[in-house]
C-alpha positions, 0 to 999 in steps of 0.5 A: 317227958311226960305231964309230970315232969312239964307241970313247972313249963305248963306254970309258966306259960299259964303265968305268961298267958296272965300277965300278958293277956293272952287267950289260950286260943291265940298262942295255940295257933301261934305255936302251931298246936291244936287248942286241944292239946294246948288247953291240957298240957296247961291243964295238966292232963298231956304232955306236948313233944319236944318240938311242941315244948320247944315252939311255946317256949321258944313262941314265949320267950321271943313275945317277952323279948319283943313287948317288954 
């Protein structure tokens, strides 16, 4: 997937960070993604690999499930 194709997921991730008050650095670390790469993903400048994208979406959905 390209950065353009990942745009909706990046926007959902931004909303997740804002809603739960989490820092990019923390979510990047928990997802096993370098902070700089995660920041660029959030700002739609770079696409994540499919494995990285899966780790982010899994972490965010698990976090919401555990804390709702």
